[in-house]
ChimeraX commands (.cxc) that place a marker at each C-alpha (Angstrom):
marker #1 position 96.76,73.11,1.75 radius 0.5
marker #1 position 98.61,76.08,3.24 radius 0.5
marker #1 position 102.38,76.00,2.89 radius 0.5
marker #1 position 104.94,78.50,4.09 radius 0.5
marker #1 position 108.52,77.82,3.02 radius 0.5
marker #1 position 111.41,80.00,4.18 radius 0.5
marker #1 position 114.55,80.58,2.16 radius 0.5
marker #1 position 117.65,82.74,2.37 radius 0.5
marker #1 position 119.33,83.14,5.72 radius 0.5
marker #1 position 122.81,81.80,6.32 radius 0.5
marker #1 position 125.86,83.16,8.08 radius 0.5
marker #1 position 127.23,86.68,8.10 radius 0.5
marker #1 position 129.58,88.82,10.16 radius 0.5
marker #1 position 128.27,91.52,12.45 radius 0.5
marker #1 position 127.31,94.61,10.49 radius 0.5
marker #1 position 126.36,92.62,7.42 radius 0.5
marker #1 position 123.00,92.04,5.76 radius 0.5
marker #1 position 120.81,89.06,4.98 radius 0.5
marker #1 position 117.38,88.59,3.47 radius 0.5
marker #1 position 114.98,85.81,4.37 radius 0.5
marker #1 position 111.94,85.09,2.26 radius 0.5
marker #1 position 108.79,83.05,2.71 radius 0.5
marker #1 position 106.96,81.54,-0.24 radius 0.5
marker #1 position 103.27,81.22,0.57 radius 0.5
marker #1 position 100.81,78.91,-1.17 radius 0.5
marker #1 position 97.25,77.76,-0.55 radius 0.5
marker #1 position 96.43,80.92,1.37 radius 0.5
marker #1 position 95.31,84.44,0.44 radius 0.5
marker #1 position 97.72,85.83,2.98 radius 0.5
marker #1 position 97.55,89.43,1.76 radius 0.5
marker #1 position 94.19,89.79,3.48 radius 0.5
marker #1 position 95.49,88.63,6.87 radius 0.5
marker #1 position 98.38,89.28,9.24 radius 0.5
marker #1 position 101.81,87.97,8.37 radius 0.5
marker #1 position 104.83,88.01,10.61 radius 0.5
marker #1 position 108.39,86.95,11.21 radius 0.5
marker #1 position 109.36,85.35,14.49 radius 0.5
marker #1 position 112.76,84.19,15.71 radius 0.5
marker #1 position 114.10,81.88,18.37 radius 0.5
marker #1 position 117.62,82.16,19.73 radius 0.5
marker #1 position 119.28,79.15,21.36 radius 0.5
marker #1 position 117.97,78.70,24.89 radius 0.5
marker #1 position 115.40,81.48,24.55 radius 0.5
marker #1 position 111.70,81.72,23.87 radius 0.5
marker #1 position 110.46,82.52,20.41 radius 0.5
marker #1 position 109.79,86.22,19.91 radius 0.5
marker #1 position 107.83,88.23,17.37 radius 0.5
marker #1 position 110.14,90.32,15.20 radius 0.5
marker #1 position 107.89,92.07,12.69 radius 0.5
marker #1 position 104.38,92.00,11.31 radius 0.5
marker #1 position 102.56,93.40,8.28 radius 0.5
marker #1 position 98.81,93.75,8.11 radius 0.5
marker #1 position 96.36,93.53,5.24 radius 0.5
marker #1 position 96.79,97.23,4.49 radius 0.5
marker #1 position 100.58,97.02,4.43 radius 0.5
marker #1 position 101.18,98.61,7.81 radius 0.5
marker #1 position 104.27,97.25,9.52 radius 0.5
marker #1 position 105.46,97.03,13.11 radius 0.5
marker #1 position 108.71,95.84,14.65 radius 0.5
marker #1 position 110.08,94.77,17.97 radius 0.5
marker #1 position 112.20,97.57,19.40 radius 0.5
marker #1 position 115.48,95.67,19.04 radius 0.5
marker #1 position 115.27,95.61,15.23 radius 0.5
marker #1 position 113.67,98.97,14.47 radius 0.5
marker #1 position 115.62,100.87,11.84 radius 0.5
marker #1 position 117.55,97.74,10.84 radius 0.5
marker #1 position 114.93,95.26,9.59 radius 0.5
marker #1 position 112.24,95.72,6.96 radius 0.5
marker #1 position 109.30,93.37,6.42 radius 0.5
marker #1 position 107.63,93.42,3.03 radius 0.5
marker #1 position 105.04,91.65,0.90 radius 0.5
marker #1 position 105.30,90.88,-2.79 radius 0.5
marker #1 position 101.72,89.93,-3.50 radius 0.5
marker #1 position 102.45,89.18,-7.16 radius 0.5
marker #1 position 104.94,86.53,-6.09 radius 0.5
marker #1 position 103.09,85.43,-2.93 radius 0.5
marker #1 position 106.27,86.08,-1.02 radius 0.5
marker #1 position 106.90,87.64,2.38 radius 0.5
marker #1 position 110.42,88.93,3.04 radius 0.5
marker #1 position 112.52,90.28,5.84 radius 0.5
marker #1 position 115.52,92.42,4.92 radius 0.5
marker #1 position 117.99,92.50,7.79 radius 0.5
marker #1 position 120.73,95.12,7.84 radius 0.5
marker #1 position 123.36,96.03,10.42 radius 0.5
marker #1 position 123.08,92.57,11.87 radius 0.5
marker #1 position 124.26,91.87,15.39 radius 0.5
marker #1 position 125.27,88.58,17.05 radius 0.5
marker #1 position 122.09,88.77,19.14 radius 0.5
marker #1 position 120.07,88.50,15.91 radius 0.5
marker #1 position 121.25,84.87,15.60 radius 0.5
marker #1 position 118.47,82.30,15.66 radius 0.5
marker #1 position 115.89,80.36,13.72 radius 0.5
marker #1 position 113.60,82.64,11.78 radius 0.5
marker #1 position 110.01,81.62,11.09 radius 0.5
marker #1 position 107.34,83.16,8.93 radius 0.5
marker #1 position 103.77,82.83,10.12 radius 0.5
marker #1 position 100.27,83.89,9.13 radius 0.5
marker #1 position 96.92,84.38,10.81 radius 0.5
marker #1 position 93.33,83.91,9.91 radius 0.5
marker #1 position 90.91,86.82,9.80 radius 0.5
marker #1 position 90.88,89.67,10.63 radius 0.5
marker #1 position 94.05,91.15,9.24 radius 0.5
marker #1 position 94.20,94.67,10.61 radius 0.5
marker #1 position 95.67,94.54,14.13 radius 0.5
marker #1 position 98.65,92.24,13.94 radius 0.5
marker #1 position 101.60,93.00,16.18 radius 0.5
marker #1 position 99.72,92.62,19.51 radius 0.5
marker #1 position 98.42,89.18,18.49 radius 0.5
marker #1 position 99.93,86.19,20.26 radius 0.5
marker #1 position 101.47,83.11,18.70 radius 0.5
marker #1 position 98.32,81.01,19.00 radius 0.5
marker #1 position 96.64,83.52,16.68 radius 0.5
marker #1 position 99.06,82.46,13.94 radius 0.5
marker #1 position 97.93,78.99,12.79 radius 0.5
marker #1 position 100.18,78.86,9.73 radius 0.5
marker #1 position 103.95,78.43,10.16 radius 0.5
marker #1 position 106.98,77.68,8.10 radius 0.5
marker #1 position 109.64,75.26,9.33 radius 0.5
marker #1 position 112.16,77.98,9.94 radius 0.5
marker #1 position 115.57,78.95,8.60 radius 0.5
marker #1 position 118.81,79.60,10.42 radius 0.5
marker #1 position 120.44,83.01,10.62 radius 0.5
marker #1 position 123.86,83.18,12.25 radius 0.5
marker #1 position 125.69,86.45,12.94 radius 0.5
marker #1 position 129.29,86.19,14.10 radius 0.5
marker #1 position 131.15,88.88,15.97 radius 0.5
marker link #1:1,2 radius 0.2
marker link #1:2,3 radius 0.2
marker link #1:3,4 radius 0.2
marker link #1:4,5 radius 0.2
marker link #1:5,6 radius 0.2
marker link #1:6,7 radius 0.2
marker link #1:7,8 radius 0.2
marker link #1:8,9 radius 0.2
marker link #1:9,10 radius 0.2
marker link #1:10,11 radius 0.2
marker link #1:11,12 radius 0.2
marker link #1:12,13 radius 0.2
marker link #1:13,14 radius 0.2
marker link #1:14,15 radius 0.2
marker link #1:15,16 radius 0.2
marker link #1:16,17 radius 0.2
marker link #1:17,18 radius 0.2
marker link #1:18,19 radius 0.2
marker link #1:19,20 radius 0.2
marker link #1:20,21 radius 0.2
marker link #1:21,22 radius 0.2
marker link #1:22,23 radius 0.2
marker link #1:23,24 radius 0.2
marker link #1:24,25 radius 0.2
marker link #1:25,26 radius 0.2
marker link #1:26,27 radius 0.2
marker link #1:27,28 radius 0.2
marker link #1:28,29 radius 0.2
marker link #1:29,30 radius 0.2
marker link #1:30,31 radius 0.2
marker link #1:31,32 radius 0.2
marker link #1:32,33 radius 0.2
marker link #1:33,34 radius 0.2
marker link #1:34,35 radius 0.2
marker link #1:35,36 radius 0.2
marker link #1:36,37 radius 0.2
marker link #1:37,38 radius 0.2
marker link #1:38,39 radius 0.2
marker link #1:39,40 radius 0.2
marker link #1:40,41 radius 0.2
marker link #1:41,42 radius 0.2
marker link #1:42,43 radius 0.2
marker link #1:43,44 radius 0.2
marker link #1:44,45 radius 0.2
marker link #1:45,46 radius 0.2
marker link #1:46,47 radius 0.2
marker link #1:47,48 radius 0.2
marker link #1:48,49 radius 0.2
marker link #1:49,50 radius 0.2
marker link #1:50,51 radius 0.2
marker link #1:51,52 radius 0.2
marker link #1:52,53 radius 0.2
marker link #1:53,54 radius 0.2
marker link #1:54,55 radius 0.2
marker link #1:55,56 radius 0.2
marker link #1:56,57 radius 0.2
marker link #1:57,58 radius 0.2
marker link #1:58,59 radius 0.2
marker link #1:59,60 radius 0.2
marker link #1:60,61 radius 0.2
marker link #1:61,62 radius 0.2
marker link #1:62,63 radius 0.2
marker link #1:63,64 radius 0.2
marker link #1:64,65 radius 0.2
marker link #1:65,66 radius 0.2
marker link #1:66,67 radius 0.2
marker link #1:67,68 radius 0.2
marker link #1:68,69 radius 0.2
marker link #1:69,70 radius 0.2
marker link #1:70,71 radius 0.2
marker link #1:71,72 radius 0.2
marker link #1:72,73 radius 0.2
marker link #1:73,74 radius 0.2
marker link #1:74,75 radius 0.2
marker link #1:75,76 radius 0.2
marker link #1:76,77 radius 0.2
marker link #1:77,78 radius 0.2
marker link #1:78,79 radius 0.2
marker link #1:79,80 radius 0.2
marker link #1:80,81 radius 0.2
marker link #1:81,82 radius 0.2
marker link #1:82,83 radius 0.2
marker link #1:83,84 radius 0.2
marker link #1:84,85 radius 0.2
marker link #1:85,86 radius 0.2
marker link #1:86,87 radius 0.2
marker link #1:87,88 radius 0.2
marker link #1:88,89 radius 0.2
marker link #1:89,90 radius 0.2
marker link #1:90,91 radius 0.2
marker link #1:91,92 radius 0.2
marker link #1:92,93 radius 0.2
marker link #1:93,94 radius 0.2
marker link #1:94,95 radius 0.2
marker link #1:95,96 radius 0.2
marker link #1:96,97 radius 0.2
marker link #1:97,98 radius 0.2
marker link #1:98,99 radius 0.2
marker link #1:99,100 radius 0.2
marker link #1:100,101 radius 0.2
marker link #1:101,102 radius 0.2
marker link #1:102,103 radius 0.2
marker link #1:103,104 radius 0.2
marker link #1:104,105 radius 0.2
marker link #1:105,106 radius 0.2
marker link #1:106,107 radius 0.2
marker link #1:107,108 radius 0.2
marker link #1:108,109 radius 0.2
marker link #1:109,110 radius 0.2
marker link #1:110,111 radius 0.2
marker link #1:111,112 radius 0.2
marker link #1:112,113 radius 0.2
marker link #1:113,114 radius 0.2
marker link #1:114,115 radius 0.2
marker link #1:115,116 radius 0.2
marker link #1:116,117 radius 0.2
marker link #1:117,118 radius 0.2
marker link #1:118,119 radius 0.2
marker link #1:119,120 radius 0.2
marker link #1:120,121 radius 0.2
marker link #1:121,122 radius 0.2
marker link #1:122,123 radius 0.2
marker link #1:123,124 radius 0.2
marker link #1:124,125 radius 0.2
marker link #1:125,126 radius 0.2
view
């Protein structure tokens, strides 16, 4: 059974940093696409970052240079390091994974990601 469980998150002031992690089990995720999505209050969920099976990463423009997605295959953990946080980064953050193939990831739509965590809250105050 595939399980994705987010941890970390919390509250921070603008300009601060947070790290969210996703423990993955029941799934050889390193061979597929993994991503972080977020949903702000009253807004649609958006894709924030993805990493493919070869370790290539892509980001939505609003977080480029501030966020870093990474895989720790030894620990079966996907992480998102968030620096220089802004109030507009506030929302529920979800990790998600696809099935095969695992090369082209960022253009893929949500329905291509069948595996999801329950989400974790990130709040950035001004």
